[in-house]
N, C-alpha and C positions, 0 to 999 in steps of 0.2 A: 341572763345573758350579758356579755360584756359590752355589747353595743345596742343602742336603741333601734337600729335598723334590722335587727334579727329577732325572729319570733318562731312560734310553732303553730301550724294551722290545724283545722279540724280533722284533717287526715293523718295527723301525727308527723307531718313532714316539716323540716326546717324551712323557714322562709327568710329571704334576704331582700331588702328593699321592697317588701310586700309581695314578693314572687316566690313560688314554690320551687325550691332548688332541685328536687327530684325531677320535676317536669322539665326544668331547664337542662338538666343533665341528659334526659332522654332526647330533647330537641337538638342540642348542640354537640353531644358526646362529651367524653371526659378523656384526659384531664381538661379542665375548663377554668379559665380566669373569669370571674365576675367583678364588675365595677359599678358601684352605686353612684350615678352621676349627680343626683341631688345632694348626696353627702359631700362630695367634692366641692360643689358650688357653695354649700352652706359653710364649709370650713374656710374657703377662700374669703367669703364675706365677713366671717368673724374676725379673721386676721386683719383684713383691710379696715374694718370699722374700728377695732381696738387700736391699731397703729395711728389712724387718723385722729382718734380721740386723745391719745396720750402723747403722741409725738408731733402731730400737726404737720402743716406745710406739705412738702412733697414726699414725706415718709410713706413707705409702702412695703409689702412683702414681695419677695422674688421667689417664685416656685423653683425648688431644687430639682432640676430635670433628671438627675441621676436616680431619683427615687422611682420615677415612672415616666418613661419616654416613648410616646407614639403620637401620631399626628393629631388624633382627636383630643388628647389631653391639652395640647397647645391651643386648640380652638376654644376649649373651655376656659383656659387661663386667660386668653385674649378677651373673651366675653366678660370675664369677671374683673378685668382691668388690673391684673397683677403683672409684674415683670417676671423675668425668668433668669436663672443662672444655668449656664451650660458648662460642661467640663471636657468637651471634645468637639471636633468638627462634625462628627456624626450627629450629635445632639443638636448642634446648630443647624445642620442641613435639614433635619427632621422638622425643626421649628419653622424654617424657611418654607419648606414644602407645605406646611399647614397654614401659611399666610400670616405667621406671627410677626409683628413689627419688631425687628431685631435691634432697633435703636433702644429698645427696652430690655436688651439682653446683656448679661455680664458674663464674660468668658473667663472661666477659672481653669485651674490645673497647675500642677507643680512641674510638669515636663512638656510644656507646649513646644511643638516643633516649629520650624520656620514655615512649614505649610499651614499649620494651625493659625499662626499669626497673620499670614498673608490671606488665607481664606476668610478669617474673621473680618479683616479690614475690607476685603472685596464685598462681603455681605453687608457691610455697614453696621457691624456690631457696636453697641453703644459704648461699653466699657470693657477693658481688659482688667482682670484682677491680677496684678503682677506679683509673681512668686519670688523672684530672685534677680540678682544683678545681671546675669547673662541674658535672662529673658528681657529685662528692661532695655538692654543694648539692642536686642533683636527687634523689639517694638519700635524703638527710635529709628532704626535703620529702615524698616518697612514703611513707617509713616513718612520718613524723609523722601523715599522713592515716590510717594503719592502726593507729596506737598500738602499733607494734612497735619492737623494737631489731634493726636489720639488721646481720648480721655482714659484715665486709669485710676484704680485704687491700688494700694500696696497691701499685700497680705502679711500680717504680723502674727507671731506666736507669743501670746501673752503669758505663757507658762502657768496656765490654770489647770488644776486637776479636776476633771468633770465627774469623777466617780462613776465611770461607765466601763464597759469592756475595753481592754487595752487596744484591741484591734480597731475600735471606732472612736478612740481618743485622738484628737488632732491638734490640740492647742498647747501641748507641753514643749519645753525648750528643745527636746531632741526629736521633734516631729520632722518628717520629710517635707512638710508644708510651711511656706512662709519664711520670714526672717525674724530672728529673735530680738525682742526689745532689750533684754538684760545684757546682751553681749555688745550692744552699740551698733550692730549691723543694720537694725531698722532705721536708725538715724542716718547712717551713711547712705543707705539706699534712697531714703527720702531726699537727701542732698543731691544725689545723682539724678533723680527724677526731676527735681526743680531746675537743674542746669541743662536738661535735655530740651533743645529747641522745638522738637515736634511732639512733646509729651505735655499733656495737661493733667497734673496730679490734682485730684479732687478730694481725696481722703484716704481712709484706711479701712481694712477688713480684717476680721478674725473669725475663726470657727473652731470651737473648743472640743467638739465631739458630737456624738449622736446618742439617742435613747437616754437622755438625761432627765430624771424625774425631779430633782431638786432645783429650785430657781436660784439658789445661792451662787453656784458657779457662773451663771449668766450675769448676775449683779456684780460679781467680782470682775468678770471680764470687762463689763462696761466701765467700771471704775479704773481699771488698768489702762484701757484704751483712751479714756478722756484725759487721764494724767499724762499719757504719752503725747496726746495732741497739744496739751498745754506746754510741755517741754519743747516740742517742735516749734511752736509759736514763739517761745522765748528765745530759742537758740538759732532758728533759721528764718524767723519772720513769716512763717507760713501757717495760716489758720485753716484747718481742714473744714470743708463744707459738708462732707459726707462721712458718716460712720456706719459701716455694715457689720452687724454682730453675728452674721451667719445663722445657722439653724441649730437643730439638735434636740428640741423638746420631745420628750418621750410620748409613747402611746401605750395603751393597755393591750397586752397580748393575752393575759390571763386574768381571772377573777382576783387573784392576789395582788395584781398591780394597782397602785393608787390612781384615783381620778386626777386629772390635771385641768386646771382652769387656765387656758392659754391667755385669755384676756387679762386675768389678774396677774399672771406672770409678766405680761407686757407692761402693765401698770407699775409693778414693782421695779422693773428695769428702768422705766422712764423716770421714776423718782430719783434713782441713783444718778442718771445722766443729767437731769435738770439741776439737782443740788450741786453736783460736781462742777458742771459748767459755770454755774453762778459763782461758786467759791473761787474758781480759777480764772474768772474773767473771760470766758469763752462764749461765743454765740452758740445757741442750740443748733447742732448740725441736722441735716436731713438724715434720718435713721432708716436703715434698711435691715431687713431680716430675711432669712432664706429657709422657710419651712418647706419640707418635702414629705417626710414620713407622717407628720402630724396632719397633713392635708389629705393624703391618699391611703394610708395604711388601713384604717378602719373602713374605708370605702371599698375594700377588696375582699374577696373570698375565693378560695380554690376548691373545686369539686373533683373528686376521684371516684373510681369504681373499685370496690373491694374485690380482690381476685382470690383470696383464700386466707384462712386462719391456720396457723401452725402452733400446736401446743407442745412445749417441752416440759414434761412434768417436773414440778418443784424448781423450775428454772425460769422460764419466760414464755409468754405468748406473743407471737408475731402476727400482725395483720398486714398482709401485703396489699398494695394498691397499684394502680396502673400509671402512676407518675413517680415523682421522687426528686432527687437532687438536680436533674436537668431543669425542672421548672421551679424548684425552690432549694437552692444550695445553702441556705442560711443556718440550718441546724448542723449540717456537716462542717461548716466554716467556724461557727462560734456558739453552737448549742443554744440557738435562739428558742425561747419558749413559745409555744402556740397552744391555742384552744382547738381541740378536735372533737367533732360531733358526728355521730351516725345520723346523717340527714334523713335517711329513710325511716328511722325509728326514734325521732327526736323526742317523742313523748314517753319513751320507755326508760326504765331505770338504767343507770350507767353501771352495769354489773360486771363488765368485762375489763380487766386490767391488761393492757397490751402495749406493745411497741409497734408503732406504725412504720412499716418498712417500704421503701421504694423498690422499683423494678430493676435498678442497675446492678451490674456485677461489681459491687463494692460493699463491703461490710458496713462501711460508714454511711451508706445511702439510707438514712432514716429521716422521717418527718418529725417524729416525737417519740420519746421513750416513756413508758410507764404512765400512760393516760387511761382514764376510765371513760368508756363509751358504752352505749347500748349494745348488747350481744350482736355481733355482726354475722352476716351471711354473705356468701359470694354473690356479687351483683348489687349489694347495698351501695348507696351513694355516701361517701365520706367527705365531710366538709372540714376544711382548715380555715379558721377565721383570721382576719386582720392580715391579709396577704397582698394588699394593694401597693406596698412599698418594697422595693428591692427583691422582688420575685421575678416578674417578667423581665426587668432590666438586667438581672443577673443570670438569666436562664441560658442554657447551652444545648447543644445537640449531642451530648455525651451518650455513648452507646448507639449513635445514629438514631436518636429518638427525636421525632418532630416536635417542635414547640406547640403548646396549646394556643387556641384563639383567645382573644379578649372580647367578651360580650358585655356591652353597656346596658344597665338597667335604668329606666326612668318611668315617669307616670304613664307614658304611652306604651310601655311594654319592654321589649329588649331588641337590641340590634348589634350586629357584628362590627367592631371597630378594627380588629386585627384578625384576619382569617387564620384558620389552622394551617400549619405547614404541611406540605405533602412530601412524599418520598422524592419526588422530582426536585423539590426545593433543596433537599439534602445534597444533591449532586450538581446543582445549577452552576456553581463556580468552578467545578472540576473539569479539567481538559482531558 
């Protein structure tokens, strides 16, 4: 199995976090999102411990809300003493509703509206991660209205190739995010921030992409950012106290994916930062990172019920399930790989080669193509692994399909954190 929280019990059923997935499907219905609470907490603690050890001071991880956003997750993140990053007023609202202390929140986004900025300040958000000059002007204006000094970081594009899918690469010079170092725009935005009376610039941020297996791009990013910090100190007399390196470390979706030692990656990055700062005469900044996928992805699993197998001789076998792109659009978007298991027959040989198809009226509504699972029958529970990140948060009501619930698993059993949507929910906003 690709994760240690997955096994097979004496009845031949797949277990997740020690619990029988077939029994969970019977109890809560399908489609069904499962989340392993202990796995999330353990991942948070590993990041926090490694960052304290290798960066010291106030350095810490910020959970990337876009990967998984609902009230219970913010309660867990608060318990584990992480900060958060949010990319919308809706994510911030959810955190506030969960009682998360938003002075520990960083508000991201390349297209913040005046409402976003105003709402963030009204909520008392700790930092804005400023994306561009127009946004900086808007932050200054809103802060002036309130007579406050708003803390910010400036988002930079360091022009690093992360060697990942182009749709999740964000740090190259032509990115929609941030301001480029190479063009001189980053220096000019820094100058503007330093001259804004209601802005307190604390440092810089970069995020080069997601699902990155190699540590080298992160080390390159760190080097470029420290070099920029040194130039800004020399040219503008400002020494950044905060360096936020974003997130993006990969997770294993299939057996062929390599294992990643996140703590070792953090150690390697810290060596680059410490050596570079020493060579350039900089104080070691507070280092922040923004893990999302690597905290919650492997803590999630989605369960479906098989609705039928269709065989096209000498062409393809389709296995249809009762969910699909409304609850997981990632394969349709960028052919994301997943591990699929017949949870009802997890102890049987994987003799059936099939394409797992969703229920929507779209040819592209597929969960995975050409996977091998135990011979399925109508009614079998089909499990898709590593779905804790970018599944629930990217879900939709396409074809007027209600979203699944989120059920949390812990040592005490299971509990509903997000209820299943009803037909009434589908028309609740309609007049």
